[in-house]
C-alpha positions as CSV (number, residue, x, y, z in Angstrom):
1,X,13.2,49.6,11.9
2,X,14.6,49.5,8.3
3,X,16.9,46.7,9.3
4,X,14.0,44.6,10.5
5,X,12.1,45.4,7.3
6,X,15.0,44.5,5.1
7,X,15.5,41.2,7.1
8,X,11.8,40.3,6.6
9,X,12.0,41.2,2.9
10,X,15.1,39.1,2.4
11,X,13.6,36.2,4.3
12,X,10.5,36.4,2.1
13,X,12.5,36.6,-1.1
14,X,14.6,33.6,0.0
15,X,11.4,31.6,0.6
16,X,10.1,32.6,-2.9
17,X,13.3,31.7,-4.7
18,X,13.5,28.4,-2.8
19,X,9.9,27.6,-3.9
20,X,10.7,28.6,-7.5
21,X,13.9,26.4,-7.4
22,X,11.9,23.5,-6.0
23,X,9.3,23.9,-8.7
24,X,11.8,24.1,-11.5
25,X,13.7,21.1,-10.2
26,X,10.6,18.9,-10.3
27,X,9.6,20.3,-13.7
28,X,13.1,19.4,-15.0
29,X,12.9,15.9,-13.6
30,X,9.5,15.2,-15.0
31,X,10.4,16.5,-18.5
32,X,13.7,14.6,-18.5
33,X,11.9,11.4,-17.6
34,X,9.2,11.9,-20.3
35,X,12.0,12.5,-22.8
36,X,13.9,9.4,-21.7
37,X,10.8,7.2,-21.8
38,X,10.1,8.5,-25.4
39,X,13.5,7.0,-26.5
40,X,12.0,3.6,-26.0
41,X,14.9,2.4,-23.8
42,X,12.7,1.0,-21.1
43,X,10.6,-1.1,-23.5
44,X,13.6,-3.5,-23.8
45,X,13.0,-6.2,-21.2
46,X,16.7,-6.9,-20.8
47,X,17.2,-3.3,-19.9
48,X,14.6,-3.6,-17.1
49,X,16.2,-6.8,-15.8
50,X,19.6,-5.2,-15.6
51,X,18.1,-2.2,-13.7
52,X,16.4,-4.6,-11.2
53,X,19.6,-6.5,-10.7
54,X,21.6,-3.3,-10.1
55,X,18.9,-2.2,-7.6
56,X,19.2,-5.4,-5.7
57,X,23.0,-5.2,-5.6
58,X,22.9,-1.6,-4.2
59,X,20.3,-2.5,-1.6
60,X,22.5,-5.4,-0.5
61,X,25.5,-3.1,-0.3
62,X,23.6,-0.6,1.9
63,X,21.6,-3.1,4.0
64,X,23.3,-2.0,7.2
65,X,22.5,1.6,6.4
66,X,18.8,0.7,6.0
67,X,18.7,-1.1,9.4
68,X,20.3,2.0,11.0
69,X,17.8,4.4,9.3
70,X,14.8,2.3,10.3
71,X,16.1,2.2,13.9
72,X,16.5,6.0,13.8
73,X,13.1,6.7,12.4
74,X,10.9,4.1,14.2
75,X,13.2,2.2,16.6
76,X,12.7,-0.9,14.5
77,X,14.8,-3.9,15.5
78,X,16.9,-5.8,12.9
79,X,14.5,-8.8,12.8
80,X,11.4,-6.7,12.3
81,X,13.1,-4.5,9.7
82,X,14.1,-7.5,7.6
83,X,10.9,-9.4,8.0
84,X,8.5,-6.5,7.2
85,X,10.6,-4.3,4.9
86,X,13.9,-5.4,3.4
87,X,13.0,-9.1,2.9
88,X,9.8,-8.2,1.2
89,X,11.7,-5.9,-1.2
90,X,14.1,-8.8,-2.1
91,X,11.2,-11.1,-2.5
92,X,9.5,-8.7,-5.0
93,X,12.7,-8.3,-7.0
94,X,13.2,-12.0,-7.1
95,X,9.7,-12.6,-8.4
96,X,10.1,-10.0,-11.1
97,X,13.4,-11.3,-12.3
98,X,12.0,-14.8,-12.5
99,X,8.7,-13.8,-14.3
100,X,9.3,-10.6,-16.1
101,X,9.9,-12.1,-19.6
102,X,6.6,-14.1,-19.3
103,X,4.7,-11.1,-18.0
104,X,6.0,-8.8,-20.7
105,X,5.4,-11.2,-23.5
106,X,2.5,-11.2,-26.0
107,X,-0.5,-13.2,-24.6
108,X,-2.9,-15.0,-27.0
109,X,-6.6,-14.3,-26.6
110,X,-9.7,-16.0,-27.9
111,X,-11.0,-14.8,-31.2
112,X,-14.7,-15.2,-31.9
113,X,-15.9,-16.7,-35.2
114,X,-17.4,-13.4,-36.2
115,X,-13.9,-12.0,-36.7
116,X,-12.6,-14.9,-38.8
117,X,-9.9,-14.9,-40.2
118,X,-8.0,-13.2,-37.3
119,X,-5.7,-13.6,-34.3
120,X,-6.2,-11.8,-31.0
121,X,-3.6,-10.9,-28.4
122,X,-2.9,-8.7,-25.4
123,X,0.2,-6.6,-25.0
124,X,1.4,-5.0,-21.7
125,X,2.6,-1.5,-22.3
126,X,4.2,0.8,-19.7
127,X,2.2,4.0,-18.8
128,X,5.3,6.2,-19.0
129,X,6.4,8.5,-16.1
130,X,4.8,7.5,-12.8
131,X,4.8,9.2,-9.4
132,X,5.1,7.0,-6.3
133,X,4.2,8.6,-3.0
134,X,5.1,6.5,0.1
135,X,4.3,6.8,3.8
136,X,6.4,6.8,6.9
137,X,5.3,3.6,8.7
138,X,7.1,1.1,6.4
139,X,9.2,3.8,4.6
140,X,11.6,1.5,2.8
141,X,9.3,-1.3,1.7
142,X,6.4,0.9,0.6
143,X,8.8,3.0,-1.5
144,X,10.8,0.2,-3.2
145,X,8.2,-2.5,-3.8
146,X,6.0,-0.3,-6.0
147,X,9.2,1.0,-7.7
148,X,10.2,-2.6,-8.5
149,X,6.8,-3.2,-10.1
150,X,7.0,0.1,-12.0
151,X,10.5,-0.6,-13.3
152,X,9.6,-4.2,-14.2
153,X,6.6,-2.9,-16.2
154,X,8.9,-0.5,-18.1
155,X,8.1,2.9,-16.6
156,X,10.3,5.8,-15.4
157,X,9.5,6.9,-11.9
158,X,9.7,9.7,-9.3
159,X,9.6,8.5,-5.7
160,X,8.4,10.9,-3.0
161,X,9.1,9.3,0.4
162,X,7.6,10.7,3.6
163,X,9.0,13.7,5.3
164,X,8.5,12.1,8.7
165,X,11.0,9.2,8.1
166,X,13.9,11.4,7.1
167,X,16.7,8.9,7.8
168,X,15.2,6.2,5.6
169,X,14.3,8.8,2.9
170,X,18.0,9.8,2.8
171,X,19.1,6.2,2.4
172,X,16.5,5.6,-0.3
173,X,17.8,8.6,-2.2
174,X,21.4,7.4,-2.0
175,X,20.4,3.9,-3.2
176,X,18.4,5.2,-6.1
177,X,21.0,7.8,-7.2
178,X,23.6,5.0,-7.2
179,X,21.4,2.8,-9.3
180,X,19.6,5.0,-11.8
181,X,20.1,8.3,-13.6
182,X,17.5,10.9,-12.6
183,X,16.0,10.7,-16.1
184,X,15.0,7.1,-15.3
185,X,14.3,7.0,-11.5
186,X,14.6,10.0,-9.1
187,X,13.9,10.6,-5.4
188,X,12.5,14.0,-4.3
189,X,12.5,14.7,-0.5
190,X,10.5,17.2,1.5
191,X,7.3,17.9,3.3
192,X,3.8,19.1,2.3
193,X,5.2,21.9,0.1
194,X,7.0,19.3,-2.0
195,X,3.8,17.2,-2.2
196,X,1.8,20.1,-3.4
197,X,4.4,21.1,-6.1
198,X,4.7,17.5,-7.2
199,X,1.0,17.1,-7.8
200,X,0.9,20.2,-10.0
201,X,2.8,18.2,-12.6
202,X,1.3,15.8,-15.1
203,X,2.1,12.2,-14.8
204,X,1.0,9.1,-16.7
205,X,0.2,7.2,-13.4
206,X,0.1,8.0,-9.7
207,X,0.7,5.4,-7.0
208,X,0.0,6.5,-3.4
209,X,0.1,4.8,-0.1
210,X,-1.2,6.7,2.9
211,X,-4.3,8.1,4.6
212,X,-7.8,8.5,3.2
213,X,-7.7,12.3,3.4
214,X,-4.5,12.7,1.4
215,X,-5.8,10.0,-1.0
216,X,-8.9,12.1,-1.8
217,X,-6.6,15.1,-2.5
218,X,-4.4,13.1,-4.8
219,X,-7.4,11.7,-6.7
220,X,-8.9,15.2,-7.2
221,X,-5.6,16.5,-8.5
222,X,-5.2,13.5,-10.8
223,X,-8.8,14.0,-12.1
224,X,-7.8,17.3,-13.6
225,X,-5.5,15.5,-16.1
226,X,-7.5,12.2,-16.2
227,X,-4.4,10.5,-14.7
228,X,-5.0,6.9,-13.5
229,X,-4.3,6.2,-9.9
230,X,-3.7,3.4,-7.5
231,X,-4.5,4.4,-3.9
232,X,-3.4,2.1,-1.1
233,X,-5.2,3.5,2.0
234,X,-6.3,1.9,5.2
235,X,-9.3,1.7,7.5
236,X,-10.5,-0.2,10.5
237,X,-9.5,-3.8,9.8
238,X,-11.3,-6.2,12.2
239,X,-10.2,-9.5,13.6
240,X,-13.1,-11.9,14.2
241,X,-12.8,-14.7,16.8
242,X,-15.7,-17.1,16.9
243,X,-16.5,-19.7,19.6
244,X,-14.7,-22.5,17.6
245,X,-11.4,-20.7,17.4
246,X,-8.2,-21.8,19.0
247,X,-8.1,-18.9,21.5
248,X,-4.4,-19.1,22.4
249,X,-3.3,-19.2,18.8
250,X,-5.7,-16.4,17.9
251,X,-4.2,-14.2,20.7
252,X,-0.6,-15.0,19.7
253,X,-1.2,-14.0,16.1
254,X,-3.4,-11.0,16.9
255,X,-0.7,-9.6,19.2
256,X,1.9,-10.1,16.5
257,X,-0.3,-8.4,13.8
258,X,-1.5,-5.6,16.0
259,X,1.7,-4.5,17.8
260,X,4.3,-5.1,15.1
261,X,5.7,-1.6,14.4
262,X,3.8,-0.4,17.4
263,X,0.5,-0.8,15.6
264,X,1.6,1.6,12.8
265,X,0.5,-0.8,10.1
266,X,-2.3,-0.2,7.6
267,X,-3.4,-3.8,7.7
268,X,-3.0,-4.3,11.5
269,X,-6.1,-5.7,13.2
270,X,-7.7,-2.4,14.3
271,X,-10.1,-4.0,16.7
272,X,-11.3,-7.5,17.7
273,X,-14.9,-8.8,17.6
274,X,-15.1,-12.0,19.7
275,X,-18.0,-14.2,20.4
276,X,-19.3,-13.4,23.9
277,X,-18.7,-16.9,25.1
278,X,-14.9,-16.4,24.5
279,X,-14.6,-12.8,25.5
280,X,-12.8,-13.1,28.9
281,X,-10.8,-16.1,27.7
282,X,-9.4,-14.1,24.8
283,X,-8.7,-11.1,27.0
284,X,-6.5,-13.2,29.3
285,X,-4.7,-14.8,26.4
286,X,-4.0,-11.4,24.8
287,X,-2.5,-10.3,28.2
288,X,-0.3,-13.3,28.4
289,X,0.9,-13.0,24.8
290,X,1.8,-9.3,25.1
291,X,3.9,-10.2,28.1
292,X,5.6,-13.1,26.2
293,X,6.3,-11.2,23.0
294,X,7.1,-7.7,24.4
295,X,8.3,-8.5,28.0
296,X,6.5,-7.4,31.2
297,X,7.8,-3.9,30.7
298,X,7.6,-3.1,27.0
299,X,8.7,0.5,27.7
300,X,12.2,-0.8,28.4
301,X,12.2,-3.3,25.5
302,X,14.7,-1.8,23.0
303,X,13.2,-4.0,20.2
304,X,9.7,-2.3,20.5
305,X,9.0,0.4,17.9
306,X,8.2,4.0,18.8
307,X,5.5,6.3,17.6
308,X,6.7,8.3,14.6
309,X,6.0,11.8,15.9
310,X,4.7,13.8,18.9
311,X,1.5,14.7,16.9
312,X,0.6,11.0,16.4
313,X,1.6,10.2,20.0
314,X,-0.7,12.9,21.4
315,X,-3.6,11.6,19.2
316,X,-3.1,8.1,20.5
317,X,-2.9,9.2,24.1
318,X,-6.2,11.0,23.8
319,X,-7.8,7.7,22.4
320,X,-6.1,5.7,25.1
321,X,-7.9,7.7,27.8
322,X,-11.3,7.0,26.2
323,X,-11.8,3.4,27.1
324,X,-11.1,1.1,30.1
325,X,-7.6,-0.2,30.0
326,X,-7.6,-3.9,30.6
327,X,-3.9,-4.3,30.1
328,X,-1.0,-1.9,29.3
329,X,-1.7,1.8,29.2
330,X,1.7,3.0,30.1
331,X,3.7,5.4,28.0
332,X,6.9,7.5,27.8
333,X,6.2,10.9,26.2
334,X,9.9,11.7,25.9
335,X,10.7,8.6,23.9
336,X,7.3,8.5,22.2
337,X,6.5,4.9,23.3
338,X,3.1,3.5,24.2
339,X,2.7,0.1,25.8
340,X,0.7,-2.5,23.9
341,X,-2.7,-1.8,25.4
342,X,-6.0,-3.7,25.4
343,X,-9.1,-1.7,25.8
344,X,-12.6,-2.8,27.0
345,X,-15.8,-1.0,27.6
346,X,-15.8,0.1,23.9
347,X,-18.7,0.3,21.4
348,X,-19.0,1.5,17.8
349,X,-19.8,5.0,19.0
350,X,-16.6,5.4,21.1
351,X,-14.0,7.9,19.7
352,X,-11.5,5.1,19.3
353,X,-13.9,3.4,16.9
354,X,-14.5,6.5,14.8
355,X,-11.0,6.5,13.2
356,X,-8.2,4.2,12.2
357,X,-6.2,3.8,15.3
358,X,-2.7,3.3,13.7
359,X,-1.1,2.6,17.0
360,X,-0.7,0.0,19.8
361,X,-4.3,0.3,21.2
362,X,-6.5,-2.8,20.7
363,X,-10.2,-2.4,21.5
364,X,-11.9,-5.8,22.2
365,X,-15.7,-6.0,21.6
366,X,-18.1,-8.9,21.7
367,X,-20.9,-10.2,19.5
368,X,-23.8,-12.5,20.2
369,X,-24.9,-14.1,16.9
370,X,-23.5,-14.6,13.4
371,X,-26.2,-12.3,12.0
372,X,-25.4,-9.6,14.6
373,X,-21.7,-9.8,13.5
374,X,-22.5,-9.5,9.8
375,X,-24.8,-6.6,10.5
376,X,-22.1,-4.8,12.5
377,X,-19.5,-5.3,9.8
378,X,-21.7,-4.2,6.9
379,X,-22.5,-0.9,8.7
380,X,-18.8,0.0,8.8
381,X,-16.7,1.3,5.8
382,X,-15.0,-1.5,3.8
383,X,-11.7,-2.3,5.5
384,X,-8.3,-3.0,3.9
385,X,-8.1,-6.4,5.7
386,X,-10.3,-9.0,7.4
387,X,-9.0,-11.6,9.8
388,X,-11.1,-14.6,10.8
389,X,-10.2,-17.0,13.5
390,X,-12.4,-20.1,13.4
391,X,-12.6,-23.8,12.9
392,X,-16.1,-23.5,11.5
393,X,-15.9,-23.9,7.7
394,X,-19.5,-22.6,7.1
395,X,-18.8,-19.5,9.2
396,X,-15.5,-18.8,7.4
397,X,-17.0,-19.1,3.9
398,X,-20.0,-16.9,4.8
399,X,-17.8,-14.1,6.1
400,X,-15.3,-14.4,3.2
401,X,-18.0,-14.1,0.6
402,X,-20.6,-11.8,2.2
403,X,-18.4,-9.1,3.8
404,X,-16.5,-6.6,1.6
405,X,-12.8,-6.0,2.3
406,X,-9.5,-5.7,0.5
407,X,-7.8,-9.0,1.5
408,X,-7.0,-11.0,4.6
409,X,-6.2,-14.2,6.4
410,X,-8.0,-17.1,8.1
411,X,-6.4,-18.0,11.4
412,X,-3.6,-15.5,11.0
413,X,-2.8,-11.8,10.5
414,X,-0.6,-9.7,8.1
415,X,1.0,-12.6,6.3
416,X,-1.1,-12.3,3.1
417,X,1.1,-9.2,2.5
418,X,4.1,-11.4,2.1
419,X,2.7,-13.6,-0.7
420,X,3.3,-11.8,-4.0
421,X,1.2,-14.4,-5.8
422,X,-1.8,-12.6,-4.3
423,X,-3.1,-9.1,-5.1
424,X,-2.8,-6.6,-2.3
425,X,-5.1,-3.6,-2.3
426,X,-8.2,-2.1,-0.8
427,X,-11.8,-1.5,-1.8
428,X,-14.1,1.4,-1.3
429,X,-12.7,3.8,1.3
430,X,-9.7,1.5,1.9
431,X,-8.3,2.0,-1.6
432,X,-8.4,1.6,-5.4
433,X,-6.4,-0.9,-7.3
434,X,-3.8,-3.5,-6.2
435,X,-0.2,-4.6,-6.6
436,X,2.5,-7.2,-5.7
437,X,3.8,-9.7,-8.2
438,X,2.0,-10.0,-11.5
439,X,-0.7,-7.7,-10.1
440,X,1.9,-4.9,-9.6
441,X,3.1,-5.5,-13.1
442,X,-0.4,-5.1,-14.4
443,X,-1.1,-2.0,-12.3
444,X,1.8,-0.2,-13.8
445,X,0.9,-1.3,-17.3
446,X,-1.8,-0.5,-19.9
447,X,-3.1,-3.7,-21.4
448,X,-3.5,-3.3,-25.1
449,X,-6.0,-5.5,-26.9
450,X,-5.0,-6.2,-30.5
451,X,-6.8,-8.0,-33.4
452,X,-4.7,-8.9,-36.4
453,X,-7.1,-9.5,-39.3
454,X,-6.5,-11.6,-42.4
455,X,-7.0,-10.0,-45.8
456,X,-9.4,-12.7,-47.1
457,X,-12.2,-13.5,-46.9
458,X,-13.6,-10.0,-46.3
459,X,-17.2,-10.5,-45.2
460,X,-19.3,-7.9,-46.9
461,X,-22.2,-8.0,-44.4
462,X,-20.6,-5.4,-42.2
463,X,-20.3,-2.8,-44.9
464,X,-23.2,-0.6,-46.2
465,X,-25.5,-0.3,-47.8
466,X,-27.4,-2.6,-45.4
467,X,-30.1,-5.0,-46.4
468,X,-32.3,-7.5,-44.6
469,X,-30.1,-10.3,-45.8
470,X,-27.0,-8.7,-44.3
471,X,-28.9,-8.1,-41.1
472,X,-29.8,-11.8,-40.8
473,X,-26.2,-12.8,-41.4
474,X,-24.8,-10.3,-38.8
475,X,-27.4,-11.5,-36.3
476,X,-26.4,-15.2,-36.9
477,X,-22.7,-14.4,-36.1
478,X,-23.2,-12.1,-33.1
479,X,-26.2,-13.7,-31.3
């Protein structure tokens, strides 16, 4: 009995000391990064350029390891891994190296006559030490792209990759440790206990990509210290297909956008709303495209991604059993693979429409009129993306302007993500803030507005004591 008690006590003490060690490690990293930022080293633009160049070199050196890790975690094939992860990271680094001096320079601003004589300018200043929390679905890209933006803007950073994508997290940690000192950029691995401990620290900015539930928790933690945040969440992003659309092309691009990474994409088309006159035509085209892109037996296709965990797999299977399966529906519970599946007999009250699917299930619903469509969309939470397939210019412009969403495409899916001249981010429940390219630089910067005033003339009207004459003069300048 005493032996069992001692074993339990020792086990408990081990857990306590492990937690204390974990906490102290994070505290040390945060403190060292704040101290390093205070030296002013990262303010130097050439310092940032050298850091980004070294990061690119180390990614290139370990590119094969990244492919292997993504294969281990999600069964991603080489083409998909480069197209949706590694290539986008290179693209972001290239953009920053080309534009960083211009982005970091002083920008002139208009000066009103009332401030004469003066000059106005804006100056981009790094926040300081930032926390980047990334998800498991695109574990490399969604860790490194925001890091590139943060480093380009002159910050120090702590990256917390997902505990689900362990192989990729390990590679990220090796790349970062080979590129930066921990006082500049550090990676901390672990699960929920690590997340909770991380969020007990005080940062100058928090960047999070993930689900709405965790986003709310992070925002509440950040609020205690008035820490600014950028939350990249998700939601039910619709694909709209009207009667003028090229149905074959729409099907091809919806299948690509939906089933890439087995549907585990925050901007994947979550469901389709098609005009009732094209409903069956689209269903048949989707069926043909799935067969073309993923073979007649996707379960035996080694280039088709798997579901990240048993927990997520079971959730998707319960949703799959909700609707009528028009095509697909097969799965392998041992390998955590679900066929690309098209569901019919769905309405907005169905369980599959009450949550973001985040998997290879595609409900197809129909609408009758343009007004019915807009009413349906406006009743739903604001999505991260909107995809419109149409040749009708009026219809396109009306949806783009009158429906609220983060970003999107006309006659395609996903590809707006690859253009770092565009901001990427959500609105409402799908997120706060945006990044990519100059928008990422701005997200990780505080923009200082500065007025440099001349010594003479010094207009006396603004100083007391005030008189009617001074009032009239002030009114003339500021009206």
